C-alpha positions as CSV (number, residue, x, y, z in Angstrom):
1,M,-14.9,3.5,21.5
2,C,-15.8,3.4,25.1
3,V,-13.9,3.4,28.4
4,L,-15.1,2.8,31.9
5,R,-14.0,5.2,34.6
6,Q,-14.2,4.7,38.3
7,T,-16.3,7.3,40.2
8,D,-16.0,8.5,43.7
9,Q,-18.6,5.9,44.7
10,Q,-16.2,3.1,43.4
11,E,-18.6,2.3,40.6
12,W,-17.8,2.1,36.9
13,A,-19.3,4.7,34.7
14,L,-19.2,4.6,30.9
15,V,-17.6,7.6,29.2
16,S,-16.1,8.4,25.8
17,A,-12.7,6.9,25.0
18,N,-12.0,10.1,23.1
19,E,-11.1,11.6,26.4
20,L,-8.0,9.3,26.4
21,D,-5.1,10.0,24.0
22,S,-3.6,7.1,22.1
23,A,-0.7,6.7,24.5
24,T,-3.0,6.3,27.4
25,Q,-5.1,3.8,25.5
26,L,-2.0,1.7,24.7
27,D,-0.8,2.0,28.3
28,I,-4.1,0.5,29.6
29,L,-4.0,-2.2,27.0
30,T,-0.5,-3.1,27.8
31,R,-0.5,-2.9,31.6
32,G,-4.1,-3.2,32.6
33,E,-5.3,-6.2,34.6
34,M,-7.3,-8.3,32.1
35,S,-10.5,-10.2,32.8
36,I,-12.6,-12.1,30.3
37,A,-16.2,-10.9,30.0
38,M,-17.3,-13.4,27.3
39,R,-16.3,-15.4,24.3
40,M,-17.4,-13.7,21.1
41,P,-19.9,-15.7,19.0
42,Y,-19.4,-16.7,15.4
43,S,-15.6,-16.5,15.5
44,S,-13.7,-19.2,13.8
45,N,-10.9,-18.8,16.4
46,A,-11.1,-18.2,20.1
47,T,-11.9,-14.5,20.5
48,Y,-12.8,-12.9,23.8
49,L,-14.3,-9.6,24.9
50,V,-12.2,-8.5,27.9
51,S,-11.9,-5.5,30.2
52,L,-8.5,-4.1,31.2
53,N,-8.3,-2.2,34.4
54,L,-5.6,0.3,35.3
55,A,-5.9,2.7,38.2
56,D,-9.3,4.4,37.9
57,Q,-9.8,3.5,34.2
58,S,-11.0,0.4,32.3
59,V,-11.2,-0.2,28.6
60,R,-12.9,-2.9,26.7
61,A,-10.9,-4.9,24.2
62,I,-10.8,-8.0,22.0
63,Y,-8.3,-10.7,23.0
64,K,-7.1,-13.3,20.5
65,P,-4.8,-15.9,22.1
66,I,-2.6,-18.1,19.9
67,Q,-3.8,-21.1,21.9
68,G,-7.3,-20.6,20.4
69,E,-6.2,-20.5,16.7
70,R,-7.3,-23.3,14.4
71,P,-4.5,-24.6,12.2
72,L,-4.5,-23.3,8.6
73,W,-2.7,-24.7,5.6
74,D,-1.6,-21.4,4.2
75,F,-0.8,-19.5,7.4
76,G,1.4,-20.7,10.2
77,P,0.5,-20.3,13.9
78,G,0.6,-16.7,15.2
79,L,-2.2,-14.9,13.5
80,H,-2.3,-12.6,16.6
81,R,1.1,-11.2,15.6
82,R,-0.3,-10.3,12.2
83,E,-3.1,-8.4,13.9
84,V,-0.5,-6.3,15.7
85,A,1.6,-5.9,12.5
86,A,-1.5,-4.5,10.7
87,Y,-2.0,-1.9,13.4
88,R,1.7,-0.9,13.3
89,L,1.6,-0.7,9.5
90,S,-1.5,1.5,9.6
91,E,0.2,3.8,12.1
92,A,3.4,3.9,10.1
93,M,1.4,4.9,7.0
94,G,-0.4,7.6,9.0
95,L,-3.8,6.1,8.3
96,Q,-4.9,5.3,11.9
97,C,-7.6,2.9,10.5
98,V,-6.8,-0.1,12.7
99,P,-7.7,0.1,16.4
100,P,-4.8,0.2,18.9
101,T,-3.5,-3.3,19.1
102,I,-0.8,-4.7,21.3
103,L,0.9,-8.1,22.0
104,R,0.8,-9.4,25.5
105,D,0.0,-12.3,27.8
106,G,-3.5,-12.9,29.0
107,P,-5.5,-15.5,30.8
108,N,-5.1,-18.0,27.9
109,G,-1.5,-17.1,27.0
110,E,0.1,-14.7,24.5
111,G,-2.3,-13.0,22.2
112,S,-3.3,-9.8,20.5
113,V,-5.3,-7.3,22.4
114,Q,-7.2,-4.7,20.4
115,L,-9.2,-1.7,21.6
116,W,-13.0,-2.3,21.3
117,I,-14.8,-0.1,18.8
118,D,-18.4,0.8,19.6
119,A,-20.3,0.7,16.3
120,D,-23.7,-0.2,14.9
121,P,-23.6,-4.0,14.2
122,E,-26.1,-3.6,11.4
123,Q,-23.7,-1.3,9.5
124,H,-20.9,-2.7,7.4
125,Y,-18.8,-1.7,4.4
126,F,-21.5,-2.0,1.8
127,T,-24.1,-0.1,3.7
128,I,-21.7,2.6,4.9
129,F,-20.2,3.1,1.4
130,E,-23.7,3.7,0.0
131,Q,-24.8,6.0,2.7
132,R,-21.6,8.0,3.6
133,E,-19.8,9.4,0.6
134,D,-18.0,11.7,3.1
135,L,-16.1,8.6,4.4
136,H,-14.8,7.5,1.0
137,D,-11.4,8.9,1.4
138,Q,-11.0,6.9,4.6
139,F,-12.0,3.8,2.6
140,R,-9.3,4.7,0.0
141,G,-6.7,4.6,2.8
142,M,-8.0,1.3,4.0
143,C,-7.9,-0.1,0.5
144,A,-4.3,0.9,0.1
145,L,-3.4,-0.6,3.5
146,D,-5.1,-3.9,2.5
147,I,-3.2,-4.1,-0.8
148,V,0.2,-3.5,0.8
149,A,-0.7,-5.8,3.7
150,N,-2.0,-8.5,1.3
151,N,-5.2,-8.8,3.3
152,S,-6.9,-12.1,2.3
153,D,-10.1,-11.6,4.4
154,R,-11.4,-8.0,4.2
155,K,-15.1,-8.9,4.6
156,S,-17.7,-6.1,4.7
157,G,-18.4,-6.9,8.4
158,H,-14.7,-6.2,9.1
159,V,-15.3,-2.5,8.5
160,L,-16.8,-0.3,11.2
161,V,-17.6,3.4,11.7
162,D,-17.8,4.9,15.1
163,K,-20.0,7.8,16.3
164,D,-17.3,10.3,15.4
165,S,-17.4,9.1,11.8
166,R,-14.1,7.4,11.9
167,V,-13.6,4.3,9.9
168,W,-11.9,1.2,11.4
169,G,-10.8,-2.1,10.0
170,I,-10.8,-5.2,12.3
171,D,-9.8,-8.8,11.9
172,Q,-6.5,-8.5,10.2
173,G,-5.1,-11.9,11.1
174,L,-5.0,-13.2,7.6
175,C,-2.5,-10.6,6.2
176,F,1.1,-10.4,5.1
177,S,1.4,-13.7,3.2
178,A,4.5,-13.7,0.9
179,D,2.2,-15.1,-1.8
180,F,-0.4,-12.8,-3.4
181,K,-3.7,-13.6,-1.7
182,L,-5.6,-10.4,-1.8
183,R,-9.3,-10.9,-1.1
184,T,-11.3,-7.8,-0.2
185,V,-14.7,-6.2,-0.7
186,I,-13.2,-2.8,-1.4
187,W,-13.0,-2.6,-5.2
188,E,-15.1,0.5,-5.9
189,F,-12.0,2.7,-6.4
190,G,-10.5,0.5,-9.0
191,G,-8.9,2.5,-11.8
192,E,-8.9,5.8,-9.8
193,P,-5.6,7.6,-9.4
194,I,-4.2,7.5,-5.9
195,A,-3.9,10.9,-4.2
196,D,-0.4,12.2,-4.0
197,S,-0.4,12.3,-0.2
198,L,-1.3,8.6,0.0
199,L,1.1,7.7,-2.8
200,K,4.0,9.2,-0.8
201,K,3.1,7.1,2.2
202,I,3.0,4.0,0.0
203,G,6.3,4.9,-1.6
204,R,8.1,5.1,1.7
205,L,7.2,1.5,2.4
206,G,8.8,0.5,-0.8
207,E,12.0,2.0,0.4
208,Q,11.9,0.5,3.9
209,V,9.4,-1.5,5.9
210,P,9.3,-0.1,9.5
211,L,11.2,-2.3,12.0
212,E,8.3,-2.5,14.4
213,V,6.3,-4.2,11.6
214,A,9.2,-6.3,10.3
215,T,10.0,-7.9,13.7
216,L,6.6,-9.6,13.7
217,L,7.0,-11.3,10.3
218,T,9.3,-13.5,8.3
219,E,12.0,-12.0,6.0
220,Q,10.0,-13.2,2.9
221,E,6.9,-11.5,4.2
222,V,8.7,-8.3,4.8
223,A,10.3,-8.3,1.4
224,A,6.8,-8.9,-0.1
225,I,5.4,-5.8,1.7
226,S,8.1,-3.7,0.0
227,D,7.4,-5.3,-3.4
228,R,3.7,-4.7,-3.2
229,A,4.3,-1.1,-2.1
230,K,6.6,-0.5,-5.0
231,W,4.1,-2.1,-7.5
232,L,1.2,0.0,-6.1
233,H,3.3,3.2,-6.1
234,A,4.5,2.6,-9.7
235,G,1.0,2.1,-11.0
236,A,-0.3,5.2,-9.1
237,H,-3.8,3.9,-9.5
238,F,-6.0,1.6,-7.4
239,P,-6.0,-1.8,-9.1
240,V,-8.9,-3.5,-10.8
241,D,-10.0,-7.1,-10.4
242,P,-11.1,-8.2,-13.9
243,S,-11.3,-11.9,-12.7
244,G,-13.8,-11.2,-9.9
245,R,-11.9,-13.8,-7.8
246,H,-10.4,-11.5,-5.3
247,Y,-13.4,-11.3,-3.0
248,P,-13.6,-13.0,0.4
249,W,-16.4,-15.5,1.3
250,P,-18.8,-14.8,2.8
251,L,-18.8,-11.2,1.7
252,V,-20.2,-9.9,5.0
């Protein structure tokens, strides 16, 4: 992640966002003055790279306004709210694998605003999994999140790793359907027992879905989160897909 900081010469210098704690990052995302830098290519919905300036600091972020969404037959309008819900669920589970994401107005109306992650665009889940066994526990956490969130579009390119070896998942707009729609590339852990520490986090969701997540979804979708968490907790193992049908397309 990167942040721009204003120098004494009133110019913007690039420094590490690790110098900012999560509360400061969220404050800049929420209150910073937003300006659009460019529209992101290859996105099915309107997606913008923006800068948010507050005092002497500026962060880059991804802005997805509801006005730029294409209608879908299986998801109603408001994919940006699901992006925020995925972030809040990741935080509630103690996984911190979704970049800070907030809901706010922007130049094109209400949308999600997610902190930009600096990562090698040539790397994705398949390449990272093969090369970085040290990151597999982080992938296990993301796998659990995707199952509970019912992610129907976890492509390989939606998985990033930053220079600090932290794994991030992006593009979570197609999550939280009340109907089971899981489609993900993360199946390598199928059949493995889930670590006790992760299992406890899953179990808590079966008892109660955090209010900050529930307020962004329908009652049926919230109940489905609890049901999936209970199912995963009871099985205590990562599931296997014998059908081979629970993969997104394209894979990357």
